C-alpha positions as CSV (number, residue, x, y, z in Angstrom):
1,M,25.3,41.1,1.2
2,R,24.4,43.7,3.9
3,T,21.5,42.7,6.0
4,S,21.8,45.3,8.8
5,R,23.6,48.5,9.4
6,T,23.1,48.9,13.2
7,G,23.4,46.7,16.2
8,G,19.6,46.9,16.7
9,A,18.9,45.9,13.1
10,F,21.4,43.0,13.5
11,D,19.6,41.8,16.7
12,R,16.2,42.1,14.9
13,Y,17.6,40.1,11.9
14,L,18.8,37.3,14.2
15,R,15.5,37.2,16.2
16,D,13.4,37.2,13.0
17,T,15.5,34.4,11.5
18,L,15.2,32.3,14.7
19,E,11.4,32.8,14.8
20,M,11.0,31.7,11.2
21,L,12.9,28.5,12.0
22,R,10.9,27.9,15.1
23,N,7.6,28.4,13.3
24,N,8.6,26.1,10.4
25,T,6.1,23.3,10.1
26,R,8.4,20.9,8.2
27,P,9.4,17.8,10.2
28,G,12.9,17.4,11.5
29,A,15.5,19.7,13.1
30,A,16.3,23.2,11.9
31,M,19.7,24.8,12.3
32,M,20.7,28.5,12.4
33,T,24.3,29.5,11.9
34,V,25.5,32.9,12.9
35,A,28.7,33.7,11.0
36,L,30.7,36.7,12.2
37,H,33.4,38.6,10.3
38,P,35.9,40.4,12.6
39,R,35.6,43.7,10.7
40,V,31.9,43.7,11.1
41,I,31.3,42.3,14.6
42,G,34.3,44.2,15.9
43,R,32.3,47.4,15.7
44,P,30.7,48.1,19.1
45,G,27.2,48.6,17.8
46,Y,27.1,45.2,16.1
47,A,28.7,43.6,19.1
48,R,26.0,45.1,21.3
49,G,23.3,43.7,18.9
50,L,24.8,40.3,19.1
51,D,25.2,40.4,22.9
52,A,21.4,40.5,23.3
53,F,20.5,37.6,21.0
54,P,21.8,34.6,23.0
55,E,19.9,35.6,26.1
56,H,16.7,36.0,24.1
57,A,17.2,32.6,22.4
58,A,18.0,30.8,25.6
59,A,14.9,32.2,27.3
60,L,12.8,30.5,24.7
61,G,13.6,27.1,26.2
62,D,13.8,25.1,23.0
63,V,17.0,26.5,21.5
64,W,20.2,24.5,21.7
65,F,23.6,26.3,21.4
66,A,26.1,23.8,20.0
67,R,29.5,23.5,18.3
68,R,29.7,21.8,14.9
69,D,31.1,18.6,16.4
70,E,28.1,18.4,18.8
71,I,25.7,18.8,16.0
72,A,27.4,16.1,13.9
73,C,27.3,13.7,16.8
74,D,23.6,14.5,17.5
75,R,22.7,14.0,13.8
76,E,24.7,10.7,13.7
77,I,22.8,9.4,16.7
78,A,19.4,10.5,15.3
79,T,20.2,8.9,11.9
80,R,21.2,5.6,13.5
81,A,18.1,5.6,15.7
82,S,15.8,6.1,12.7
83,A,17.5,3.3,10.6
């Protein structure tokens, strides 16, 4: 599925996705995964679009960048605490 054809469109797609998750009113954590295929992100235009996104997300103050193992550990702790 193609969601964007330019770096700017890719950046906009990432920002829109993040804003939808941040504005979600359901209780609990939300998670956004950015999967990158080398043949797509290896193109300079896409890489430039991706480059701007982490800075934007970090500036929001409530976004956590984590590896999968960190997320698993966090969810395990949260599950134990609520039990």
